mmCIF file of the N, C-alpha and C atoms, coordinates in Angstrom:
data_MODEL
# 
_entry.id   MODEL 
# 
loop_
_atom_site.group_PDB 
_atom_site.id 
_atom_site.type_symbol 
_atom_site.label_atom_id 
_atom_site.label_alt_id 
_atom_site.label_comp_id 
_atom_site.label_asym_id 
_atom_site.label_entity_id 
_atom_site.label_seq_id 
_atom_site.pdbx_PDB_ins_code 
_atom_site.Cartn_x 
_atom_site.Cartn_y 
_atom_site.Cartn_z 
_atom_site.occupancy 
_atom_site.B_iso_or_equiv 
_atom_site.pdbx_formal_charge 
_atom_site.auth_seq_id 
_atom_site.auth_comp_id 
_atom_site.auth_asym_id 
_atom_site.auth_atom_id 
_atom_site.pdbx_PDB_model_num 
ATOM 1   N N  . MET A 1 1  ? -6.341  -2.313  8.411  1.00 0.00 ? 1  MET A N  1 
ATOM 2   C CA . MET A 1 1  ? -5.933  -2.056  7.017  1.00 0.00 ? 1  MET A CA 1 
ATOM 3   C C  . MET A 1 1  ? -5.379  -0.651  6.878  1.00 0.00 ? 1  MET A C  1 
ATOM 4   N N  . VAL A 1 2  ? -4.217  -0.877  6.494  1.00 0.00 ? 2  VAL A N  1 
ATOM 5   C CA . VAL A 1 2  ? -3.257  0.228   6.103  1.00 0.00 ? 2  VAL A CA 1 
ATOM 6   C C  . VAL A 1 2  ? -3.163  0.812   4.699  1.00 0.00 ? 2  VAL A C  1 
ATOM 7   N N  . GLY A 1 3  ? -3.472  1.979   4.296  1.00 0.00 ? 3  GLY A N  1 
ATOM 8   C CA . GLY A 1 3  ? -3.835  2.074   2.874  1.00 0.00 ? 3  GLY A CA 1 
ATOM 9   C C  . GLY A 1 3  ? -2.447  2.598   2.313  1.00 0.00 ? 3  GLY A C  1 
ATOM 10  N N  . GLY A 1 4  ? -2.670  2.414   0.884  1.00 0.00 ? 4  GLY A N  1 
ATOM 11  C CA . GLY A 1 4  ? -1.439  2.511   0.407  1.00 0.00 ? 4  GLY A CA 1 
ATOM 12  C C  . GLY A 1 4  ? -0.893  3.949   0.195  1.00 0.00 ? 4  GLY A C  1 
ATOM 13  N N  . GLY A 1 5  ? -1.843  4.897   0.523  1.00 0.00 ? 5  GLY A N  1 
ATOM 14  C CA . GLY A 1 5  ? -1.514  6.358   0.490  1.00 0.00 ? 5  GLY A CA 1 
ATOM 15  C C  . GLY A 1 5  ? -0.230  6.723   1.881  1.00 0.00 ? 5  GLY A C  1 
ATOM 16  N N  . VAL A 1 6  ? -0.556  5.606   2.888  1.00 0.00 ? 6  VAL A N  1 
ATOM 17  C CA . VAL A 1 6  ? 0.443   5.784   4.113  1.00 0.00 ? 6  VAL A CA 1 
ATOM 18  C C  . VAL A 1 6  ? 1.773   5.060   3.767  1.00 0.00 ? 6  VAL A C  1 
ATOM 19  N N  . ARG A 1 7  ? 1.662   3.784   3.516  1.00 0.00 ? 7  ARG A N  1 
ATOM 20  C CA . ARG A 1 7  ? 2.903   2.806   3.126  1.00 0.00 ? 7  ARG A CA 1 
ATOM 21  C C  . ARG A 1 7  ? 3.464   2.796   1.759  1.00 0.00 ? 7  ARG A C  1 
ATOM 22  N N  . THR A 1 8  ? 2.861   3.499   0.783  1.00 0.00 ? 8  THR A N  1 
ATOM 23  C CA . THR A 1 8  ? 3.762   3.163   -0.454 1.00 0.00 ? 8  THR A CA 1 
ATOM 24  C C  . THR A 1 8  ? 4.332   4.797   -0.760 1.00 0.00 ? 8  THR A C  1 
ATOM 25  N N  . LEU A 1 9  ? 4.338   5.851   -0.245 1.00 0.00 ? 9  LEU A N  1 
ATOM 26  C CA . LEU A 1 9  ? 4.998   6.840   -0.369 1.00 0.00 ? 9  LEU A CA 1 
ATOM 27  C C  . LEU A 1 9  ? 6.281   6.977   0.331  1.00 0.00 ? 9  LEU A C  1 
ATOM 28  N N  . PRO A 1 10 ? 7.467   7.182   -0.265 1.00 0.00 ? 10 PRO A N  1 
ATOM 29  C CA . PRO A 1 10 ? 8.583   7.177   0.694  1.00 0.00 ? 10 PRO A CA 1 
ATOM 30  C C  . PRO A 1 10 ? 8.491   8.244   1.865  1.00 0.00 ? 10 PRO A C  1 
ATOM 31  N N  . GLU A 1 11 ? 7.675   9.487   1.639  1.00 0.00 ? 11 GLU A N  1 
ATOM 32  C CA . GLU A 1 11 ? 7.993   10.323  2.497  1.00 0.00 ? 11 GLU A CA 1 
ATOM 33  C C  . GLU A 1 11 ? 7.081   10.073  4.062  1.00 0.00 ? 11 GLU A C  1 
ATOM 34  N N  . ASN A 1 12 ? 6.121   8.932   3.590  1.00 0.00 ? 12 ASN A N  1 
ATOM 35  C CA . ASN A 1 12 ? 5.488   8.274   4.723  1.00 0.00 ? 12 ASN A CA 1 
ATOM 36  C C  . ASN A 1 12 ? 5.935   7.211   5.545  1.00 0.00 ? 12 ASN A C  1 
ATOM 37  N N  . THR A 1 13 ? 7.202   6.871   5.373  1.00 0.00 ? 13 THR A N  1 
ATOM 38  C CA . THR A 1 13 ? 7.692   5.648   5.627  1.00 0.00 ? 13 THR A CA 1 
ATOM 39  C C  . THR A 1 13 ? 7.748   5.690   7.510  1.00 0.00 ? 13 THR A C  1 
ATOM 40  N N  . GLN A 1 14 ? 8.280   6.693   7.934  1.00 0.00 ? 14 GLN A N  1 
ATOM 41  C CA . GLN A 1 14 ? 8.388   6.912   9.345  1.00 0.00 ? 14 GLN A CA 1 
ATOM 42  C C  . GLN A 1 14 ? 6.878   6.902   9.938  1.00 0.00 ? 14 GLN A C  1 
ATOM 43  N N  . LEU A 1 15 ? 5.870   7.649   9.232  1.00 0.00 ? 15 LEU A N  1 
ATOM 44  C CA . LEU A 1 15 ? 4.653   7.448   9.975  1.00 0.00 ? 15 LEU A CA 1 
ATOM 45  C C  . LEU A 1 15 ? 4.212   5.784   9.780  1.00 0.00 ? 15 LEU A C  1 
ATOM 46  N N  . PHE A 1 16 ? 4.346   5.100   8.745  1.00 0.00 ? 16 PHE A N  1 
ATOM 47  C CA . PHE A 1 16 ? 4.104   3.651   8.671  1.00 0.00 ? 16 PHE A CA 1 
ATOM 48  C C  . PHE A 1 16 ? 4.665   3.012   9.577  1.00 0.00 ? 16 PHE A C  1 
ATOM 49  N N  . GLU A 1 17 ? 5.954   3.220   9.844  1.00 0.00 ? 17 GLU A N  1 
ATOM 50  C CA . GLU A 1 17 ? 6.457   2.464   10.936 1.00 0.00 ? 17 GLU A CA 1 
ATOM 51  C C  . GLU A 1 17 ? 5.731   2.592   12.342 1.00 0.00 ? 17 GLU A C  1 
ATOM 52  N N  . ARG A 1 18 ? 5.624   3.980   12.663 1.00 0.00 ? 18 ARG A N  1 
ATOM 53  C CA . ARG A 1 18 ? 5.105   4.419   13.825 1.00 0.00 ? 18 ARG A CA 1 
ATOM 54  C C  . ARG A 1 18 ? 3.775   3.861   14.156 1.00 0.00 ? 18 ARG A C  1 
ATOM 55  N N  . LEU A 1 19 ? 2.748   3.889   13.111 1.00 0.00 ? 19 LEU A N  1 
ATOM 56  C CA . LEU A 1 19 ? 1.396   3.265   13.102 1.00 0.00 ? 19 LEU A CA 1 
ATOM 57  C C  . LEU A 1 19 ? 1.734   1.500   13.109 1.00 0.00 ? 19 LEU A C  1 
ATOM 58  N N  . LEU A 1 20 ? 2.338   1.091   12.488 1.00 0.00 ? 20 LEU A N  1 
ATOM 59  C CA . LEU A 1 20 ? 2.701   -0.432  12.862 1.00 0.00 ? 20 LEU A CA 1 
ATOM 60  C C  . LEU A 1 20 ? 3.090   -0.684  14.204 1.00 0.00 ? 20 LEU A C  1 
ATOM 61  N N  . ASN A 1 21 ? 4.047   -0.093  14.762 1.00 0.00 ? 21 ASN A N  1 
ATOM 62  C CA . ASN A 1 21 ? 4.469   -0.058  16.066 1.00 0.00 ? 21 ASN A CA 1 
ATOM 63  C C  . ASN A 1 21 ? 3.252   0.218   16.948 1.00 0.00 ? 21 ASN A C  1 
ATOM 64  N N  . VAL A 1 22 ? 2.588   1.176   17.012 1.00 0.00 ? 22 VAL A N  1 
ATOM 65  C CA . VAL A 1 22 ? 1.614   1.849   17.829 1.00 0.00 ? 22 VAL A CA 1 
ATOM 66  C C  . VAL A 1 22 ? 0.283   0.560   18.002 1.00 0.00 ? 22 VAL A C  1 
ATOM 67  N N  . LEU A 1 23 ? 0.052   0.173   16.454 1.00 0.00 ? 23 LEU A N  1 
ATOM 68  C CA . LEU A 1 23 ? -0.826  -1.120  16.552 1.00 0.00 ? 23 LEU A CA 1 
ATOM 69  C C  . LEU A 1 23 ? -0.592  -2.457  17.329 1.00 0.00 ? 23 LEU A C  1 
ATOM 70  N N  . THR A 1 24 ? 0.615   -2.746  16.954 1.00 0.00 ? 24 THR A N  1 
ATOM 71  C CA . THR A 1 24 ? 1.305   -4.004  17.501 1.00 0.00 ? 24 THR A CA 1 
ATOM 72  C C  . THR A 1 24 ? 1.343   -4.045  19.177 1.00 0.00 ? 24 THR A C  1 
ATOM 73  N N  . GLU A 1 25 ? 1.698   -2.721  19.639 1.00 0.00 ? 25 GLU A N  1 
ATOM 74  C CA . GLU A 1 25 ? 1.990   -2.659  21.074 1.00 0.00 ? 25 GLU A CA 1 
ATOM 75  C C  . GLU A 1 25 ? 0.377   -2.619  21.575 1.00 0.00 ? 25 GLU A C  1 
ATOM 76  N N  . ALA A 1 26 ? -0.365  -2.009  20.997 1.00 0.00 ? 26 ALA A N  1 
ATOM 77  C CA . ALA A 1 26 ? -1.831  -1.569  21.831 1.00 0.00 ? 26 ALA A CA 1 
ATOM 78  C C  . ALA A 1 26 ? -2.677  -2.852  21.624 1.00 0.00 ? 26 ALA A C  1 
ATOM 79  N N  . ALA A 1 27 ? -2.487  -3.893  20.746 1.00 0.00 ? 27 ALA A N  1 
ATOM 80  C CA . ALA A 1 27 ? -3.274  -4.836  20.299 1.00 0.00 ? 27 ALA A CA 1 
ATOM 81  C C  . ALA A 1 27 ? -2.277  -5.986  19.980 1.00 0.00 ? 27 ALA A C  1 
ATOM 82  N N  . PRO A 1 28 ? -1.856  -6.682  20.767 1.00 0.00 ? 28 PRO A N  1 
ATOM 83  C CA . PRO A 1 28 ? -0.947  -7.860  20.727 1.00 0.00 ? 28 PRO A CA 1 
ATOM 84  C C  . PRO A 1 28 ? -1.873  -9.024  19.855 1.00 0.00 ? 28 PRO A C  1 
ATOM 85  N N  . GLY A 1 29 ? -1.149  -9.731  18.949 1.00 0.00 ? 29 GLY A N  1 
ATOM 86  C CA . GLY A 1 29 ? -1.848  -10.648 18.193 1.00 0.00 ? 29 GLY A CA 1 
ATOM 87  C C  . GLY A 1 29 ? -2.907  -9.896  16.947 1.00 0.00 ? 29 GLY A C  1 
ATOM 88  N N  . ILE A 1 30 ? -2.535  -8.943  16.872 1.00 0.00 ? 30 ILE A N  1 
ATOM 89  C CA . ILE A 1 30 ? -3.258  -8.217  15.664 1.00 0.00 ? 30 ILE A CA 1 
ATOM 90  C C  . ILE A 1 30 ? -2.922  -8.508  14.470 1.00 0.00 ? 30 ILE A C  1 
ATOM 91  N N  . ARG A 1 31 ? -3.793  -8.498  13.596 1.00 0.00 ? 31 ARG A N  1 
ATOM 92  C CA . ARG A 1 31 ? -3.660  -8.993  11.901 1.00 0.00 ? 31 ARG A CA 1 
ATOM 93  C C  . ARG A 1 31 ? -3.723  -7.710  11.323 1.00 0.00 ? 31 ARG A C  1 
ATOM 94  N N  . LEU A 1 32 ? -2.675  -7.893  10.225 1.00 0.00 ? 32 LEU A N  1 
ATOM 95  C CA . LEU A 1 32 ? -2.551  -6.778  9.487  1.00 0.00 ? 32 LEU A CA 1 
ATOM 96  C C  . LEU A 1 32 ? -2.833  -7.211  8.111  1.00 0.00 ? 32 LEU A C  1 
ATOM 97  N N  . CYS A 1 33 ? -3.274  -6.303  7.298  1.00 0.00 ? 33 CYS A N  1 
ATOM 98  C CA . CYS A 1 33 ? -3.437  -6.608  5.764  1.00 0.00 ? 33 CYS A CA 1 
ATOM 99  C C  . CYS A 1 33 ? -3.426  -5.601  5.164  1.00 0.00 ? 33 CYS A C  1 
ATOM 100 N N  . PHE A 1 34 ? -2.944  -5.707  3.631  1.00 0.00 ? 34 PHE A N  1 
ATOM 101 C CA . PHE A 1 34 ? -2.563  -4.744  3.072  1.00 0.00 ? 34 PHE A CA 1 
ATOM 102 C C  . PHE A 1 34 ? -3.282  -4.712  1.548  1.00 0.00 ? 34 PHE A C  1 
ATOM 103 N N  . ASN A 1 35 ? -3.899  -3.823  1.068  1.00 0.00 ? 35 ASN A N  1 
ATOM 104 C CA . ASN A 1 35 ? -4.593  -3.821  -0.164 1.00 0.00 ? 35 ASN A CA 1 
ATOM 105 C C  . ASN A 1 35 ? -3.276  -3.241  -1.313 1.00 0.00 ? 35 ASN A C  1 
ATOM 106 N N  . THR A 1 36 ? -3.534  -3.918  -2.776 1.00 0.00 ? 36 THR A N  1 
ATOM 107 C CA . THR A 1 36 ? -2.552  -3.148  -3.660 1.00 0.00 ? 36 THR A CA 1 
ATOM 108 C C  . THR A 1 36 ? -3.295  -2.222  -4.254 1.00 0.00 ? 36 THR A C  1 
ATOM 109 N N  . ALA A 1 37 ? -4.586  -2.015  -4.053 1.00 0.00 ? 37 ALA A N  1 
ATOM 110 C CA . ALA A 1 37 ? -5.415  -0.814  -4.730 1.00 0.00 ? 37 ALA A CA 1 
ATOM 111 C C  . ALA A 1 37 ? -6.900  -0.465  -4.221 1.00 0.00 ? 37 ALA A C  1 
ATOM 112 N N  . PRO A 1 38 ? -7.367  0.232   -4.178 1.00 0.00 ? 38 PRO A N  1 
ATOM 113 C CA . PRO A 1 38 ? -8.769  0.568   -3.574 1.00 0.00 ? 38 PRO A CA 1 
ATOM 114 C C  . PRO A 1 38 ? -9.815  -0.613  -3.723 1.00 0.00 ? 38 PRO A C  1 
ATOM 115 N N  . ASP A 1 39 ? -10.020 -0.910  -5.106 1.00 0.00 ? 39 ASP A N  1 
ATOM 116 C CA . ASP A 1 39 ? -10.512 -2.139  -5.768 1.00 0.00 ? 39 ASP A CA 1 
ATOM 117 C C  . ASP A 1 39 ? -10.571 -3.567  -5.029 1.00 0.00 ? 39 ASP A C  1 
ATOM 118 N N  . ASN A 1 40 ? -9.540  -3.772  -4.180 1.00 0.00 ? 40 ASN A N  1 
ATOM 119 C CA . ASN A 1 40 ? -8.959  -5.064  -3.887 1.00 0.00 ? 40 ASN A CA 1 
ATOM 120 C C  . ASN A 1 40 ? -9.002  -5.102  -2.364 1.00 0.00 ? 40 ASN A C  1 
ATOM 121 N N  . THR A 1 41 ? -9.628  -4.061  -1.690 1.00 0.00 ? 41 THR A N  1 
ATOM 122 C CA . THR A 1 41 ? -9.799  -3.895  -0.214 1.00 0.00 ? 41 THR A CA 1 
ATOM 123 C C  . THR A 1 41 ? -10.432 -5.052  0.600  1.00 0.00 ? 41 THR A C  1 
ATOM 124 N N  . VAL A 1 42 ? -11.544 -5.401  -0.194 1.00 0.00 ? 42 VAL A N  1 
ATOM 125 C CA . VAL A 1 42 ? -12.120 -6.379  0.556  1.00 0.00 ? 42 VAL A CA 1 
ATOM 126 C C  . VAL A 1 42 ? -11.468 -7.806  0.597  1.00 0.00 ? 42 VAL A C  1 
ATOM 127 N N  . GLN A 1 43 ? -10.882 -8.104  -0.581 1.00 0.00 ? 43 GLN A N  1 
ATOM 128 C CA . GLN A 1 43 ? -9.892  -9.222  -0.648 1.00 0.00 ? 43 GLN A CA 1 
ATOM 129 C C  . GLN A 1 43 ? -8.570  -9.238  0.265  1.00 0.00 ? 43 GLN A C  1 
ATOM 130 N N  . ALA A 1 44 ? -8.408  -8.189  0.419  1.00 0.00 ? 44 ALA A N  1 
ATOM 131 C CA . ALA A 1 44 ? -7.124  -7.920  1.489  1.00 0.00 ? 44 ALA A CA 1 
ATOM 132 C C  . ALA A 1 44 ? -7.713  -8.336  2.911  1.00 0.00 ? 44 ALA A C  1 
ATOM 133 N N  . LEU A 1 45 ? -8.589  -7.816  3.251  1.00 0.00 ? 45 LEU A N  1 
ATOM 134 C CA . LEU A 1 45 ? -9.330  -7.756  4.452  1.00 0.00 ? 45 LEU A CA 1 
ATOM 135 C C  . LEU A 1 45 ? -9.755  -9.374  4.684  1.00 0.00 ? 45 LEU A C  1 
ATOM 136 N N  . SER A 1 46 ? -10.301 -9.864  3.864  1.00 0.00 ? 46 SER A N  1 
ATOM 137 C CA . SER A 1 46 ? -10.944 -11.538 3.612  1.00 0.00 ? 46 SER A CA 1 
ATOM 138 C C  . SER A 1 46 ? -9.729  -12.415 4.079  1.00 0.00 ? 46 SER A C  1 
ATOM 139 N N  . ARG A 1 47 ? -8.565  -12.182 3.513  1.00 0.00 ? 47 ARG A N  1 
ATOM 140 C CA . ARG A 1 47 ? -7.356  -12.818 3.953  1.00 0.00 ? 47 ARG A CA 1 
ATOM 141 C C  . ARG A 1 47 ? -7.283  -13.206 5.403  1.00 0.00 ? 47 ARG A C  1 
ATOM 142 N N  . TRP A 1 48 ? -7.534  -12.051 6.473  1.00 0.00 ? 48 TRP A N  1 
ATOM 143 C CA . TRP A 1 48 ? -7.319  -12.292 7.846  1.00 0.00 ? 48 TRP A CA 1 
ATOM 144 C C  . TRP A 1 48 ? -8.355  -12.234 8.556  1.00 0.00 ? 48 TRP A C  1 
ATOM 145 N N  . ILE A 1 49 ? -9.738  -11.643 7.900  1.00 0.00 ? 49 ILE A N  1 
ATOM 146 C CA . ILE A 1 49 ? -10.748 -11.544 8.943  1.00 0.00 ? 49 ILE A CA 1 
ATOM 147 C C  . ILE A 1 49 ? -11.685 -12.579 8.345  1.00 0.00 ? 49 ILE A C  1 
ATOM 148 N N  . ARG A 1 50 ? -12.242 -13.527 9.468  1.00 0.00 ? 50 ARG A N  1 
ATOM 149 C CA . ARG A 1 50 ? -13.651 -14.196 8.977  1.00 0.00 ? 50 ARG A CA 1 
ATOM 150 C C  . ARG A 1 50 ? -14.912 -13.912 9.747  1.00 0.00 ? 50 ARG A C  1 
ATOM 151 N N  . ALA A 1 51 ? -15.837 -14.144 9.324  1.00 0.00 ? 51 ALA A N  1 
ATOM 152 C CA . ALA A 1 51 ? -16.937 -13.786 10.006 1.00 0.00 ? 51 ALA A CA 1 
ATOM 153 C C  . ALA A 1 51 ? -17.111 -14.761 11.092 1.00 0.00 ? 51 ALA A C  1 
# 
């Protein structure tokens, strides 16, 4: 889960790209999810993570 504080601020675009690249290289097949607000983090995670 990468929060909006990293991915929605234009000045963090390069950081966001680096994070995604590191994550996908370190963990092939990783699932990424994105929330639109702190209160829907659980819903965002539940789209990809199953018990």
